[in-house]
PDB file of all heavy atoms in Angstrom:
ATOM      1  N   MET A   1      90.822  59.527   6.773  1.00  0.00           N
ATOM      2  CA  MET A   1      91.259  59.744   8.115  1.00  0.00           C
ATOM      3  C   MET A   1      92.733  59.356   8.252  1.00  0.00           C
ATOM      4  O   MET A   1      93.064  58.332   8.813  1.00  0.00           O
ATOM      5  CB  MET A   1      90.401  58.949   9.079  1.00  0.00           C
ATOM      6  CG  MET A   1      88.901  59.180   8.966  1.00  0.00           C
ATOM      7  SD  MET A   1      88.442  60.865   9.213  1.00  0.00           S
ATOM      8  CE  MET A   1      88.043  60.887  10.904  1.00  0.00           C
ATOM      9  N   PRO A   2      93.626  60.188   7.747  1.00  0.00           N
ATOM     10  CA  PRO A   2      95.036  59.832   7.797  1.00  0.00           C
ATOM     11  C   PRO A   2      95.672  59.974   9.176  1.00  0.00           C
ATOM     12  O   PRO A   2      96.771  59.498   9.403  1.00  0.00           O
ATOM     13  CB  PRO A   2      95.678  60.789   6.799  1.00  0.00           C
ATOM     14  CG  PRO A   2      94.775  61.964   6.776  1.00  0.00           C
ATOM     15  CD  PRO A   2      93.397  61.419   6.998  1.00  0.00           C
ATOM     16  N   GLY A   3      95.006  60.643  10.112  1.00  0.00           N
ATOM     17  CA  GLY A   3      95.564  60.787  11.452  1.00  0.00           C
ATOM     18  C   GLY A   3      96.713  61.778  11.545  1.00  0.00           C
ATOM     19  O   GLY A   3      97.574  61.644  12.397  1.00  0.00           O
ATOM     20  N   LEU A   4      96.726  62.769  10.663  1.00  0.00           N
ATOM     21  CA  LEU A   4      97.788  63.776  10.684  1.00  0.00           C
ATOM     22  C   LEU A   4      97.444  64.885  11.672  1.00  0.00           C
ATOM     23  O   LEU A   4      96.277  65.239  11.827  1.00  0.00           O
ATOM     24  CB  LEU A   4      97.975  64.366   9.287  1.00  0.00           C
ATOM     25  CG  LEU A   4      98.377  63.387   8.195  1.00  0.00           C
ATOM     26  CD1 LEU A   4      98.385  64.075   6.842  1.00  0.00           C
ATOM     27  CD2 LEU A   4      99.726  62.774   8.490  1.00  0.00           C
ATOM     28  N   PRO A   5      98.446  65.478  12.343  1.00  0.00           N
ATOM     29  CA  PRO A   5      98.170  66.569  13.270  1.00  0.00           C
ATOM     30  C   PRO A   5      97.741  67.829  12.515  1.00  0.00           C
ATOM     31  O   PRO A   5      98.272  68.122  11.444  1.00  0.00           O
ATOM     32  CB  PRO A   5      99.504  66.782  13.988  1.00  0.00           C
ATOM     33  CG  PRO A   5     100.531  66.288  13.031  1.00  0.00           C
ATOM     34  CD  PRO A   5      99.877  65.165  12.277  1.00  0.00           C
ATOM     35  N   ALA A   6      96.766  68.531  13.072  1.00  0.00           N
ATOM     36  CA  ALA A   6      96.266  69.735  12.403  1.00  0.00           C
ATOM     37  C   ALA A   6      95.834  70.758  13.438  1.00  0.00           C
ATOM     38  O   ALA A   6      95.528  70.422  14.580  1.00  0.00           O
ATOM     39  CB  ALA A   6      95.104  69.385  11.497  1.00  0.00           C
ATOM     40  N   THR A   7      95.812  72.007  13.025  1.00  0.00           N
ATOM     41  CA  THR A   7      95.277  73.093  13.838  1.00  0.00           C
ATOM     42  C   THR A   7      94.640  74.105  12.897  1.00  0.00           C
ATOM     43  O   THR A   7      94.995  74.187  11.729  1.00  0.00           O
ATOM     44  CB  THR A   7      96.365  73.742  14.716  1.00  0.00           C
ATOM     45  OG1 THR A   7      95.747  74.639  15.628  1.00  0.00           O
ATOM     46  CG2 THR A   7      97.392  74.472  13.895  1.00  0.00           C
ATOM     47  N   ALA A   8      93.671  74.838  13.390  1.00  0.00           N
ATOM     48  CA  ALA A   8      93.007  75.873  12.590  1.00  0.00           C
ATOM     49  C   ALA A   8      93.265  77.221  13.244  1.00  0.00           C
ATOM     50  O   ALA A   8      93.256  77.341  14.471  1.00  0.00           O
ATOM     51  CB  ALA A   8      91.520  75.597  12.501  1.00  0.00           C
ATOM     52  N   ILE A   9      93.515  78.237  12.404  1.00  0.00           N
ATOM     53  CA  ILE A   9      93.795  79.569  12.930  1.00  0.00           C
ATOM     54  C   ILE A   9      92.977  80.607  12.167  1.00  0.00           C
ATOM     55  O   ILE A   9      92.630  80.394  11.011  1.00  0.00           O
ATOM     56  CB  ILE A   9      95.295  79.924  12.825  1.00  0.00           C
ATOM     57  CG1 ILE A   9      95.751  79.944  11.364  1.00  0.00           C
ATOM     58  CG2 ILE A   9      96.131  78.964  13.631  1.00  0.00           C
ATOM     59  CD1 ILE A   9      97.103  80.575  11.161  1.00  0.00           C
ATOM     60  N   PRO A  10      92.650  81.730  12.803  1.00  0.00           N
ATOM     61  CA  PRO A  10      92.010  82.823  12.075  1.00  0.00           C
ATOM     62  C   PRO A  10      93.020  83.467  11.137  1.00  0.00           C
ATOM     63  O   PRO A  10      94.197  83.577  11.456  1.00  0.00           O
ATOM     64  CB  PRO A  10      91.564  83.785  13.176  1.00  0.00           C
ATOM     65  CG  PRO A  10      92.447  83.481  14.334  1.00  0.00           C
ATOM     66  CD  PRO A  10      92.838  82.039  14.218  1.00  0.00           C
ATOM     67  N   ALA A  11      92.540  83.878   9.958  1.00  0.00           N
ATOM     68  CA  ALA A  11      93.451  84.461   8.961  1.00  0.00           C
ATOM     69  C   ALA A  11      92.948  85.790   8.428  1.00  0.00           C
ATOM     70  O   ALA A  11      93.263  86.175   7.314  1.00  0.00           O
ATOM     71  CB  ALA A  11      93.664  83.478   7.819  1.00  0.00           C
ATOM     72  N   GLY A  12      92.147  86.481   9.201  1.00  0.00           N
ATOM     73  CA  GLY A  12      91.669  87.787   8.766  1.00  0.00           C
ATOM     74  C   GLY A  12      90.198  87.767   8.401  1.00  0.00           C
ATOM     75  O   GLY A  12      89.432  86.935   8.875  1.00  0.00           O
ATOM     76  N   ARG A  13      89.837  88.690   7.531  1.00  0.00           N
ATOM     77  CA  ARG A  13      88.432  88.836   7.117  1.00  0.00           C
ATOM     78  C   ARG A  13      88.344  88.919   5.603  1.00  0.00           C
ATOM     79  O   ARG A  13      89.255  89.406   4.939  1.00  0.00           O
ATOM     80  CB  ARG A  13      87.836  90.084   7.728  1.00  0.00           C
ATOM     81  CG  ARG A  13      87.835  90.049   9.235  1.00  0.00           C
ATOM     82  CD  ARG A  13      86.798  90.999   9.788  1.00  0.00           C
ATOM     83  NE  ARG A  13      86.777  90.934  11.229  1.00  0.00           N
ATOM     84  CZ  ARG A  13      86.077  90.033  11.916  1.00  0.00           C
ATOM     85  NH1 ARG A  13      85.356  89.155  11.298  1.00  0.00           N
ATOM     86  NH2 ARG A  13      86.105  90.021  13.223  1.00  0.00           N
ATOM     87  N   SER A  14      87.219  88.456   5.084  1.00  0.00           N
ATOM     88  CA  SER A  14      86.960  88.556   3.648  1.00  0.00           C
ATOM     89  C   SER A  14      86.571  89.993   3.322  1.00  0.00           C
ATOM     90  O   SER A  14      86.302  90.793   4.226  1.00  0.00           O
ATOM     91  CB  SER A  14      85.835  87.604   3.257  1.00  0.00           C
ATOM     92  OG  SER A  14      84.594  88.082   3.745  1.00  0.00           O
ATOM     93  N   PRO A  15      86.508  90.356   2.030  1.00  0.00           N
ATOM     94  CA  PRO A  15      86.056  91.714   1.674  1.00  0.00           C
ATOM     95  C   PRO A  15      84.656  92.034   2.201  1.00  0.00           C
ATOM     96  O   PRO A  15      84.337  93.191   2.457  1.00  0.00           O
ATOM     97  CB  PRO A  15      86.077  91.694   0.147  1.00  0.00           C
ATOM     98  CG  PRO A  15      87.118  90.684  -0.208  1.00  0.00           C
ATOM     99  CD  PRO A  15      86.996  89.626   0.854  1.00  0.00           C
ATOM    100  N   ALA A  16      83.844  90.990   2.422  1.00  0.00           N
ATOM    101  CA  ALA A  16      82.498  91.208   2.959  1.00  0.00           C
ATOM    102  C   ALA A  16      82.498  91.306   4.477  1.00  0.00           C
ATOM    103  O   ALA A  16      81.454  91.490   5.094  1.00  0.00           O
ATOM    104  CB  ALA A  16      81.577  90.074   2.516  1.00  0.00           C
ATOM    105  N   GLY A  17      83.673  91.176   5.117  1.00  0.00           N
ATOM    106  CA  GLY A  17      83.775  91.302   6.558  1.00  0.00           C
ATOM    107  C   GLY A  17      83.599  89.995   7.313  1.00  0.00           C
ATOM    108  O   GLY A  17      83.551  89.990   8.537  1.00  0.00           O
ATOM    109  N   LEU A  18      83.497  88.873   6.609  1.00  0.00           N
ATOM    110  CA  LEU A  18      83.322  87.582   7.268  1.00  0.00           C
ATOM    111  C   LEU A  18      84.686  87.029   7.693  1.00  0.00           C
ATOM    112  O   LEU A  18      85.687  87.241   7.015  1.00  0.00           O
ATOM    113  CB  LEU A  18      82.646  86.596   6.319  1.00  0.00           C
ATOM    114  CG  LEU A  18      81.249  86.988   5.852  1.00  0.00           C
ATOM    115  CD1 LEU A  18      80.759  86.027   4.779  1.00  0.00           C
ATOM    116  CD2 LEU A  18      80.291  87.009   7.019  1.00  0.00           C
ATOM    117  N   PRO A  19      84.724  86.307   8.812  1.00  0.00           N
ATOM    118  CA  PRO A  19      85.999  85.749   9.249  1.00  0.00           C
ATOM    119  C   PRO A  19      86.472  84.632   8.313  1.00  0.00           C
ATOM    120  O   PRO A  19      85.676  83.858   7.805  1.00  0.00           O
ATOM    121  CB  PRO A  19      85.693  85.203  10.651  1.00  0.00           C
ATOM    122  CG  PRO A  19      84.226  85.045  10.696  1.00  0.00           C
ATOM    123  CD  PRO A  19      83.637  86.025   9.736  1.00  0.00           C
ATOM    124  N   VAL A  20      87.784  84.593   8.105  1.00  0.00           N
ATOM    125  CA  VAL A  20      88.399  83.575   7.257  1.00  0.00           C
ATOM    126  C   VAL A  20      89.402  82.820   8.118  1.00  0.00           C
ATOM    127  O   VAL A  20      90.109  83.414   8.926  1.00  0.00           O
ATOM    128  CB  VAL A  20      89.132  84.226   6.057  1.00  0.00           C
ATOM    129  CG1 VAL A  20      89.853  83.185   5.235  1.00  0.00           C
ATOM    130  CG2 VAL A  20      88.147  85.001   5.201  1.00  0.00           C
ATOM    131  N   GLY A  21      89.450  81.491   7.960  1.00  0.00           N
ATOM    132  CA  GLY A  21      90.377  80.676   8.715  1.00  0.00           C
ATOM    133  C   GLY A  21      91.214  79.805   7.797  1.00  0.00           C
ATOM    134  O   GLY A  21      90.900  79.625   6.626  1.00  0.00           O
ATOM    135  N   VAL A  22      92.286  79.272   8.356  1.00  0.00           N
ATOM    136  CA  VAL A  22      93.187  78.394   7.628  1.00  0.00           C
ATOM    137  C   VAL A  22      93.428  77.163   8.491  1.00  0.00           C
ATOM    138  O   VAL A  22      93.626  77.279   9.707  1.00  0.00           O
ATOM    139  CB  VAL A  22      94.536  79.085   7.346  1.00  0.00           C
ATOM    140  CG1 VAL A  22      95.524  78.128   6.713  1.00  0.00           C
ATOM    141  CG2 VAL A  22      94.342  80.305   6.481  1.00  0.00           C
ATOM    142  N   GLN A  23      93.401  75.989   7.874  1.00  0.00           N
ATOM    143  CA  GLN A  23      93.755  74.766   8.583  1.00  0.00           C
ATOM    144  C   GLN A  23      95.164  74.368   8.183  1.00  0.00           C
ATOM    145  O   GLN A  23      95.473  74.265   6.997  1.00  0.00           O
ATOM    146  CB  GLN A  23      92.779  73.641   8.267  1.00  0.00           C
ATOM    147  CG  GLN A  23      93.074  72.379   9.058  1.00  0.00           C
ATOM    148  CD  GLN A  23      92.075  71.280   8.786  1.00  0.00           C
ATOM    149  OE1 GLN A  23      91.444  71.227   7.742  1.00  0.00           O
ATOM    150  NE2 GLN A  23      91.936  70.386   9.742  1.00  0.00           N
ATOM    151  N   LEU A  24      96.010  74.162   9.170  1.00  0.00           N
ATOM    152  CA  LEU A  24      97.395  73.765   8.942  1.00  0.00           C
ATOM    153  C   LEU A  24      97.533  72.287   9.286  1.00  0.00           C
ATOM    154  O   LEU A  24      97.152  71.871  10.380  1.00  0.00           O
ATOM    155  CB  LEU A  24      98.329  74.590   9.826  1.00  0.00           C
ATOM    156  CG  LEU A  24      98.172  76.100   9.717  1.00  0.00           C
ATOM    157  CD1 LEU A  24      98.964  76.792  10.805  1.00  0.00           C
ATOM    158  CD2 LEU A  24      98.596  76.565   8.346  1.00  0.00           C
ATOM    159  N   ILE A  25      98.070  71.498   8.367  1.00  0.00           N
ATOM    160  CA  ILE A  25      98.225  70.066   8.572  1.00  0.00           C
ATOM    161  C   ILE A  25      99.710  69.735   8.509  1.00  0.00           C
ATOM    162  O   ILE A  25     100.405  70.140   7.579  1.00  0.00           O
ATOM    163  CB  ILE A  25      97.452  69.271   7.510  1.00  0.00           C
ATOM    164  CG1 ILE A  25      95.978  69.640   7.578  1.00  0.00           C
ATOM    165  CG2 ILE A  25      97.652  67.769   7.701  1.00  0.00           C
ATOM    166  CD1 ILE A  25      95.141  69.060   6.477  1.00  0.00           C
ATOM    167  N   GLY A  26     100.185  69.001   9.499  1.00  0.00           N
ATOM    168  CA  GLY A  26     101.601  68.658   9.580  1.00  0.00           C
ATOM    169  C   GLY A  26     101.863  67.207   9.222  1.00  0.00           C
ATOM    170  O   GLY A  26     100.949  66.414   9.043  1.00  0.00           O
ATOM    171  N   PRO A  27     103.139  66.842   9.158  1.00  0.00           N
ATOM    172  CA  PRO A  27     103.516  65.460   8.874  1.00  0.00           C
ATOM    173  C   PRO A  27     103.153  64.536  10.045  1.00  0.00           C
ATOM    174  O   PRO A  27     103.036  64.979  11.189  1.00  0.00           O
ATOM    175  CB  PRO A  27     105.032  65.513   8.694  1.00  0.00           C
ATOM    176  CG  PRO A  27     105.416  66.940   8.690  1.00  0.00           C
ATOM    177  CD  PRO A  27     104.294  67.722   9.270  1.00  0.00           C
ATOM    178  N   MET A  28     103.006  63.265   9.750  1.00  0.00           N
ATOM    179  CA  MET A  28     102.653  62.288  10.764  1.00  0.00           C
ATOM    180  C   MET A  28     103.674  62.299  11.900  1.00  0.00           C
ATOM    181  O   MET A  28     104.888  62.373  11.661  1.00  0.00           O
ATOM    182  CB  MET A  28     102.588  60.893  10.144  1.00  0.00           C
ATOM    183  CG  MET A  28     102.011  59.845  11.078  1.00  0.00           C
ATOM    184  SD  MET A  28     101.781  58.263  10.258  1.00  0.00           S
ATOM    185  CE  MET A  28     100.359  58.625   9.271  1.00  0.00           C
ATOM    186  N   PHE A  29     103.158  62.257  13.121  1.00  0.00           N
ATOM    187  CA  PHE A  29     103.942  62.211  14.354  1.00  0.00           C
ATOM    188  C   PHE A  29     104.730  63.496  14.641  1.00  0.00           C
ATOM    189  O   PHE A  29     105.601  63.504  15.494  1.00  0.00           O
ATOM    190  CB  PHE A  29     104.901  61.013  14.371  1.00  0.00           C
ATOM    191  CG  PHE A  29     104.215  59.699  14.141  1.00  0.00           C
ATOM    192  CD1 PHE A  29     104.550  58.912  13.063  1.00  0.00           C
ATOM    193  CD2 PHE A  29     103.211  59.270  14.994  1.00  0.00           C
ATOM    194  CE1 PHE A  29     103.915  57.707  12.831  1.00  0.00           C
ATOM    195  CE2 PHE A  29     102.568  58.053  14.782  1.00  0.00           C
ATOM    196  CZ  PHE A  29     102.924  57.276  13.701  1.00  0.00           C
ATOM    197  N   GLU A  30     104.446  64.577  13.948  1.00  0.00           N
ATOM    198  CA  GLU A  30     105.106  65.856  14.222  1.00  0.00           C
ATOM    199  C   GLU A  30     104.051  66.872  14.659  1.00  0.00           C
ATOM    200  O   GLU A  30     103.737  67.822  13.951  1.00  0.00           O
ATOM    201  CB  GLU A  30     105.867  66.340  12.988  1.00  0.00           C
ATOM    202  CG  GLU A  30     107.051  65.468  12.652  1.00  0.00           C
ATOM    203  CD  GLU A  30     107.925  66.066  11.568  1.00  0.00           C
ATOM    204  OE1 GLU A  30     107.959  67.305  11.420  1.00  0.00           O
ATOM    205  OE2 GLU A  30     108.578  65.275  10.867  1.00  0.00           O
ATOM    206  N   ASP A  31     103.514  66.647  15.841  1.00  0.00           N
ATOM    207  CA  ASP A  31     102.435  67.491  16.351  1.00  0.00           C
ATOM    208  C   ASP A  31     102.832  68.948  16.514  1.00  0.00           C
ATOM    209  O   ASP A  31     102.002  69.840  16.407  1.00  0.00           O
ATOM    210  CB  ASP A  31     101.949  66.966  17.698  1.00  0.00           C
ATOM    211  CG  ASP A  31     101.325  65.576  17.602  1.00  0.00           C
ATOM    212  OD1 ASP A  31     101.202  65.057  16.479  1.00  0.00           O
ATOM    213  OD2 ASP A  31     100.970  65.015  18.652  1.00  0.00           O
ATOM    214  N   ARG A  32     104.080  69.201  16.773  1.00  0.00           N
ATOM    215  CA  ARG A  32     104.521  70.587  17.020  1.00  0.00           C
ATOM    216  C   ARG A  32     104.612  71.411  15.740  1.00  0.00           C
ATOM    217  O   ARG A  32     104.545  72.634  15.793  1.00  0.00           O
ATOM    218  CB  ARG A  32     105.868  70.590  17.721  1.00  0.00           C
ATOM    219  CG  ARG A  32     105.794  70.053  19.122  1.00  0.00           C
ATOM    220  CD  ARG A  32     107.111  70.156  19.812  1.00  0.00           C
ATOM    221  NE  ARG A  32     107.020  69.544  21.122  1.00  0.00           N
ATOM    222  CZ  ARG A  32     108.050  69.144  21.812  1.00  0.00           C
ATOM    223  NH1 ARG A  32     109.269  69.297  21.323  1.00  0.00           N
ATOM    224  NH2 ARG A  32     107.892  68.602  22.994  1.00  0.00           N
ATOM    225  N   THR A  33     104.766  70.758  14.596  1.00  0.00           N
ATOM    226  CA  THR A  33     104.958  71.494  13.339  1.00  0.00           C
ATOM    227  C   THR A  33     103.797  72.437  13.032  1.00  0.00           C
ATOM    228  O   THR A  33     104.031  73.630  12.809  1.00  0.00           O
ATOM    229  CB  THR A  33     105.210  70.518  12.174  1.00  0.00           C
ATOM    230  OG1 THR A  33     106.354  69.726  12.488  1.00  0.00           O
ATOM    231  CG2 THR A  33     105.430  71.256  10.876  1.00  0.00           C
ATOM    232  N   PRO A  34     102.530  71.982  12.998  1.00  0.00           N
ATOM    233  CA  PRO A  34     101.456  72.942  12.717  1.00  0.00           C
ATOM    234  C   PRO A  34     101.296  73.996  13.804  1.00  0.00           C
ATOM    235  O   PRO A  34     100.919  75.132  13.518  1.00  0.00           O
ATOM    236  CB  PRO A  34     100.197  72.080  12.579  1.00  0.00           C
ATOM    237  CG  PRO A  34     100.551  70.738  13.069  1.00  0.00           C
ATOM    238  CD  PRO A  34     102.024  70.614  13.072  1.00  0.00           C
ATOM    239  N   LEU A  35     101.617  73.641  15.044  1.00  0.00           N
ATOM    240  CA  LEU A  35     101.521  74.631  16.123  1.00  0.00           C
ATOM    241  C   LEU A  35     102.582  75.715  15.973  1.00  0.00           C
ATOM    242  O   LEU A  35     102.291  76.905  16.188  1.00  0.00           O
ATOM    243  CB  LEU A  35     101.644  73.946  17.483  1.00  0.00           C
ATOM    244  CG  LEU A  35     100.495  73.006  17.846  1.00  0.00           C
ATOM    245  CD1 LEU A  35     100.808  72.275  19.137  1.00  0.00           C
ATOM    246  CD2 LEU A  35      99.185  73.755  17.943  1.00  0.00           C
ATOM    247  N   LEU A  36     103.791  75.331  15.616  1.00  0.00           N
ATOM    248  CA  LEU A  36     104.850  76.326  15.406  1.00  0.00           C
ATOM    249  C   LEU A  36     104.536  77.220  14.210  1.00  0.00           C
ATOM    250  O   LEU A  36     104.755  78.433  14.256  1.00  0.00           O
ATOM    251  CB  LEU A  36     106.201  75.633  15.215  1.00  0.00           C
ATOM    252  CG  LEU A  36     106.773  74.942  16.451  1.00  0.00           C
ATOM    253  CD1 LEU A  36     108.012  74.123  16.087  1.00  0.00           C
ATOM    254  CD2 LEU A  36     107.084  75.956  17.529  1.00  0.00           C
ATOM    255  N   LEU A  37     104.007  76.636  13.149  1.00  0.00           N
ATOM    256  CA  LEU A  37     103.619  77.441  11.987  1.00  0.00           C
ATOM    257  C   LEU A  37     102.489  78.391  12.356  1.00  0.00           C
ATOM    258  O   LEU A  37     102.487  79.552  11.943  1.00  0.00           O
ATOM    259  CB  LEU A  37     103.221  76.551  10.815  1.00  0.00           C
ATOM    260  CG  LEU A  37     102.808  77.275   9.546  1.00  0.00           C
ATOM    261  CD1 LEU A  37     103.898  78.216   9.063  1.00  0.00           C
ATOM    262  CD2 LEU A  37     102.443  76.279   8.467  1.00  0.00           C
ATOM    263  N   ALA A  38     101.537  77.928  13.146  1.00  0.00           N
ATOM    264  CA  ALA A  38     100.447  78.795  13.597  1.00  0.00           C
ATOM    265  C   ALA A  38     100.984  79.975  14.395  1.00  0.00           C
ATOM    266  O   ALA A  38     100.515  81.106  14.243  1.00  0.00           O
ATOM    267  CB  ALA A  38      99.455  77.996  14.430  1.00  0.00           C
ATOM    268  N   GLU A  39     101.971  79.716  15.234  1.00  0.00           N
ATOM    269  CA  GLU A  39     102.573  80.796  16.023  1.00  0.00           C
ATOM    270  C   GLU A  39     103.261  81.822  15.119  1.00  0.00           C
ATOM    271  O   GLU A  39     103.112  83.035  15.316  1.00  0.00           O
ATOM    272  CB  GLU A  39     103.580  80.209  17.007  1.00  0.00           C
ATOM    273  CG  GLU A  39     104.178  81.228  17.943  1.00  0.00           C
ATOM    274  CD  GLU A  39     105.145  80.614  18.933  1.00  0.00           C
ATOM    275  OE1 GLU A  39     105.515  79.432  18.786  1.00  0.00           O
ATOM    276  OE2 GLU A  39     105.546  81.338  19.853  1.00  0.00           O
ATOM    277  N   LEU A  40     103.991  81.352  14.116  1.00  0.00           N
ATOM    278  CA  LEU A  40     104.652  82.269  13.177  1.00  0.00           C
ATOM    279  C   LEU A  40     103.630  83.088  12.389  1.00  0.00           C
ATOM    280  O   LEU A  40     103.805  84.295  12.201  1.00  0.00           O
ATOM    281  CB  LEU A  40     105.542  81.488  12.214  1.00  0.00           C
ATOM    282  CG  LEU A  40     106.791  80.860  12.812  1.00  0.00           C
ATOM    283  CD1 LEU A  40     107.475  79.959  11.793  1.00  0.00           C
ATOM    284  CD2 LEU A  40     107.740  81.931  13.307  1.00  0.00           C
ATOM    285  N   LEU A  41     102.572  82.441  11.929  1.00  0.00           N
ATOM    286  CA  LEU A  41     101.547  83.164  11.168  1.00  0.00           C
ATOM    287  C   LEU A  41     100.813  84.176  12.039  1.00  0.00           C
ATOM    288  O   LEU A  41     100.443  85.248  11.568  1.00  0.00           O
ATOM    289  CB  LEU A  41     100.559  82.178  10.546  1.00  0.00           C
ATOM    290  CG  LEU A  41     101.105  81.389   9.369  1.00  0.00           C
ATOM    291  CD1 LEU A  41     100.102  80.325   8.923  1.00  0.00           C
ATOM    292  CD2 LEU A  41     101.430  82.309   8.211  1.00  0.00           C
ATOM    293  N   GLU A  42     100.609  83.837  13.310  1.00  0.00           N
ATOM    294  CA  GLU A  42      99.955  84.790  14.213  1.00  0.00           C
ATOM    295  C   GLU A  42     100.780  86.068  14.334  1.00  0.00           C
ATOM    296  O   GLU A  42     100.243  87.172  14.383  1.00  0.00           O
ATOM    297  CB  GLU A  42      99.763  84.158  15.586  1.00  0.00           C
ATOM    298  CG  GLU A  42      99.099  85.105  16.574  1.00  0.00           C
ATOM    299  CD  GLU A  42      98.987  84.526  17.959  1.00  0.00           C
ATOM    300  OE1 GLU A  42      99.801  83.662  18.312  1.00  0.00           O
ATOM    301  OE2 GLU A  42      98.085  84.964  18.695  1.00  0.00           O
ATOM    302  N   GLN A  43     102.101  85.937  14.366  1.00  0.00           N
ATOM    303  CA  GLN A  43     102.965  87.112  14.451  1.00  0.00           C
ATOM    304  C   GLN A  43     102.868  87.967  13.190  1.00  0.00           C
ATOM    305  O   GLN A  43     102.945  89.187  13.257  1.00  0.00           O
ATOM    306  CB  GLN A  43     104.408  86.681  14.677  1.00  0.00           C
ATOM    307  CG  GLN A  43     104.639  86.029  16.019  1.00  0.00           C
ATOM    308  CD  GLN A  43     106.023  85.417  16.144  1.00  0.00           C
ATOM    309  OE1 GLN A  43     106.861  85.567  15.261  1.00  0.00           O
ATOM    310  NE2 GLN A  43     106.263  84.716  17.233  1.00  0.00           N
ATOM    311  N   LYS A  44     102.702  87.335  12.031  1.00  0.00           N
ATOM    312  CA  LYS A  44     102.630  88.064  10.755  1.00  0.00           C
ATOM    313  C   LYS A  44     101.233  88.601  10.461  1.00  0.00           C
ATOM    314  O   LYS A  44     101.082  89.734  10.026  1.00  0.00           O
ATOM    315  CB  LYS A  44     103.075  87.157   9.601  1.00  0.00           C
ATOM    316  CG  LYS A  44     104.517  86.751   9.658  1.00  0.00           C
ATOM    317  CD  LYS A  44     105.413  87.952   9.399  1.00  0.00           C
ATOM    318  CE  LYS A  44     106.864  87.541   9.430  1.00  0.00           C
ATOM    319  NZ  LYS A  44     107.756  88.666   9.268  1.00  0.00           N
ATOM    320  N   ILE A  45     100.219  87.750  10.672  1.00  0.00           N
ATOM    321  CA  ILE A  45      98.845  88.116  10.321  1.00  0.00           C
ATOM    322  C   ILE A  45      98.171  88.885  11.448  1.00  0.00           C
ATOM    323  O   ILE A  45      97.344  89.742  11.227  1.00  0.00           O
ATOM    324  CB  ILE A  45      98.019  86.856   9.998  1.00  0.00           C
ATOM    325  CG1 ILE A  45      98.602  86.119   8.791  1.00  0.00           C
ATOM    326  CG2 ILE A  45      96.560  87.193   9.728  1.00  0.00           C
ATOM    327  CD1 ILE A  45      97.949  84.786   8.514  1.00  0.00           C
ATOM    328  N   GLY A  46      98.516  88.557  12.666  1.00  0.00           N
ATOM    329  CA  GLY A  46      97.818  89.089  13.830  1.00  0.00           C
ATOM    330  C   GLY A  46      96.939  87.992  14.411  1.00  0.00           C
ATOM    331  O   GLY A  46      96.640  86.999  13.764  1.00  0.00           O
ATOM    332  N   GLY A  47      96.564  88.160  15.635  1.00  0.00           N
ATOM    333  CA  GLY A  47      95.767  87.143  16.310  1.00  0.00           C
ATOM    334  C   GLY A  47      94.285  87.293  16.045  1.00  0.00           C
ATOM    335  O   GLY A  47      93.854  87.956  15.113  1.00  0.00           O
ATOM    336  N   PHE A  48      93.511  86.686  16.916  1.00  0.00           N
ATOM    337  CA  PHE A  48      92.058  86.726  16.809  1.00  0.00           C
ATOM    338  C   PHE A  48      91.559  88.158  16.924  1.00  0.00           C
ATOM    339  O   PHE A  48      92.031  88.922  17.764  1.00  0.00           O
ATOM    340  CB  PHE A  48      91.421  85.881  17.916  1.00  0.00           C
ATOM    341  CG  PHE A  48      89.934  85.996  17.990  1.00  0.00           C
ATOM    342  CD1 PHE A  48      89.139  85.362  17.072  1.00  0.00           C
ATOM    343  CD2 PHE A  48      89.351  86.763  18.959  1.00  0.00           C
ATOM    344  CE1 PHE A  48      87.760  85.481  17.136  1.00  0.00           C
ATOM    345  CE2 PHE A  48      87.971  86.885  19.048  1.00  0.00           C
ATOM    346  CZ  PHE A  48      87.184  86.234  18.120  1.00  0.00           C
ATOM    347  N   GLN A  49      90.610  88.513  16.068  1.00  0.00           N
ATOM    348  CA  GLN A  49      89.984  89.831  16.124  1.00  0.00           C
ATOM    349  C   GLN A  49      88.488  89.628  16.338  1.00  0.00           C
ATOM    350  O   GLN A  49      87.830  88.964  15.535  1.00  0.00           O
ATOM    351  CB  GLN A  49      90.220  90.603  14.839  1.00  0.00           C
ATOM    352  CG  GLN A  49      91.676  90.888  14.582  1.00  0.00           C
ATOM    353  CD  GLN A  49      91.901  91.545  13.232  1.00  0.00           C
ATOM    354  OE1 GLN A  49      90.965  91.833  12.500  1.00  0.00           O
ATOM    355  NE2 GLN A  49      93.157  91.765  12.884  1.00  0.00           N
ATOM    356  N   ALA A  50      87.986  90.159  17.427  1.00  0.00           N
ATOM    357  CA  ALA A  50      86.565  90.005  17.727  1.00  0.00           C
ATOM    358  C   ALA A  50      85.711  90.695  16.668  1.00  0.00           C
ATOM    359  O   ALA A  50      86.105  91.732  16.128  1.00  0.00           O
ATOM    360  CB  ALA A  50      86.259  90.599  19.095  1.00  0.00           C
ATOM    361  N   PRO A  51      84.552  90.127  16.327  1.00  0.00           N
ATOM    362  CA  PRO A  51      83.676  90.775  15.343  1.00  0.00           C
ATOM    363  C   PRO A  51      83.172  92.118  15.845  1.00  0.00           C
ATOM    364  O   PRO A  51      83.019  92.314  17.042  1.00  0.00           O
ATOM    365  CB  PRO A  51      82.526  89.797  15.160  1.00  0.00           C
ATOM    366  CG  PRO A  51      82.723  88.708  16.131  1.00  0.00           C
ATOM    367  CD  PRO A  51      84.028  88.886  16.818  1.00  0.00           C
ATOM    368  N   THR A  52      82.926  93.009  14.914  1.00  0.00           N
ATOM    369  CA  THR A  52      82.447  94.331  15.298  1.00  0.00           C
ATOM    370  C   THR A  52      80.936  94.403  15.313  1.00  0.00           C
ATOM    371  O   THR A  52      80.256  93.622  14.769  1.00  0.00           O
ATOM    372  CB  THR A  52      82.961  95.409  14.321  1.00  0.00           C
ATOM    373  OG1 THR A  52      82.586  95.035  13.006  1.00  0.00           O
ATOM    374  CG2 THR A  52      84.464  95.512  14.419  1.00  0.00           C
TER     375      THR A  52
END
């Protein structure tokens, strides 16, 4: 339990169609770092996609 800030984001789908996620962990006391990275990845990967 290191107490590091973290956030989880959707990262697409597996070849079998299952949702895949990524957990982003930032440096201690830098809560904005994983959130900013999540925002950048959302622009590149795309946001949440509802299951079909």
